[in-house]
C-alpha positions in Angstrom: -10.3 -16.9 79.9 -11.5 -13.5 78.8 -11.1 -12.2 82.4 -7.5 -13.3 82.5 -6.9 -12.0 79.0 -8.2 -8.6 80.0 -5.1 -8.1 82.1 -2.6 -10.2 80.2 -3.4 -9.6 76.6 -0.3 -8.5 74.7 -0.2 -4.9 73.4 -1.6 -4.9 69.8 -3.5 -8.1 70.1 -7.0 -8.2 68.9 -8.5 -9.0 72.3 -6.5 -6.1 73.8 -7.8 -3.7 71.1 -11.4 -4.8 71.9 -11.0 -4.1 75.6 -9.3 -0.8 74.9 -11.5 0.5 72.1 -15.2 0.6 73.0 -16.1 2.0 69.6 -14.5 -1.0 67.9 -16.2 -3.4 70.2 -19.6 -1.7 69.7 -19.1 -1.9 65.9 -18.2 -5.6 66.1 -21.3 -6.4 68.2 -23.6 -4.6 65.7 -21.8 -6.2 62.7 -22.1 -9.7 64.1 -25.7 -9.3 65.2 -26.6 -8.2 61.7 -24.6 -11.1 60.2 -26.4 -13.5 62.5 -29.8 -12.0 61.5 -29.0 -12.5 57.8 -27.5 -16.0 58.1 -29.6 -18.7 56.6 -27.6 -22.0 56.7 -27.3 -23.8 60.0 -23.5 -23.8 59.9 -23.5 -20.0 59.1 -25.9 -19.4 61.9 -23.8 -21.3 64.4 -20.7 -19.5 63.2 -22.2 -16.0 63.5 -23.8 -16.9 66.9 -20.4 -17.9 68.1 -18.9 -14.6 66.9 -21.7 -12.6 68.5 -21.4 -14.5 71.8 -17.6 -13.9 71.9 -18.0 -10.1 71.4 -20.9 -10.0 73.9 -18.7 -11.8 76.5 -15.9 -9.3 75.8 -18.4 -6.5 76.4 -19.5 -8.1 79.7 -16.0 -8.7 81.0 -15.0 -5.1 80.0 -17.9 -3.8 82.1 -17.3 -6.2 85.0 -20.5 -8.2 84.3 -20.3 -11.9 85.1 -22.2 -14.8 83.6 -24.0 -15.1 86.9 -25.2 -11.5 86.4 -26.6 -12.4 83.0 -28.2 -15.5 84.4 -29.9 -13.5 87.1 -31.5 -11.2 84.5 -32.7 -14.2 82.4 -34.2 -15.8 85.6 -36.0 -12.6 86.5 -37.5 -12.4 83.0 -38.8 -15.9 83.3 -40.7 -14.8 86.5 -42.3 -11.7 85.0 -46.1 -11.8 84.6 -46.5 -8.6 82.6 -44.6 -8.6 79.3 -44.0 -5.9 76.8 -45.1 -6.8 73.2 -41.6 -7.8 72.1 -41.4 -5.4 69.2 -38.1 -4.1 67.9 -37.1 -0.7 69.2 -37.2 1.8 66.3 -34.2 3.7 67.6 -32.1 0.5 67.4 -33.3 -0.2 63.9 -32.2 3.2 62.6 -28.9 3.0 64.5 -28.1 -0.4 63.0 -29.1 0.8 59.5 -26.7 3.8 59.8 -23.8 1.5 61.0 -24.4 -1.0 58.2 -24.7 1.8 55.6 -21.4 3.2 56.7 -19.8 -0.3 56.5 -21.1 -0.8 53.0 -19.8 2.6 51.9 -16.3 1.8 53.3 -16.3 -1.5 51.5 -17.4 0.1 48.3 -14.7 2.7 48.6 -12.1 -0.1 49.0 -13.2 -1.8 45.8 -14.7 -5.2 45.0 -11.6 -7.2 46.0 -11.3 -5.6 49.4 -15.1 -5.9 50.0 -15.0 -9.6 49.2 -12.2 -10.3 51.7 -14.0 -8.9 54.7 
């Protein structure tokens, strides 16, 4: 569906904006990943995971990556004998903090009513 929407999404649609604006897509990926990390209730976790998967799939389609490509990487990881420790990358932590700080500042600048509606 996303592959067909890439070529047929009407101008101005949200999907078209995501395909055309890599900065918007990147921001949504980071935002949804953070919301998933912070979710606590099962329904909220499922909802945020669905959002994150949607934006991840848009990113894949935009880059010409298929589900089979992703599967191949997952399969290859299952076969590895040497593993890295699995710690978070410090550069990603600081990048996420900067994005979330900017988002919080924008919400504060809009006032409490605007921040609540996001």
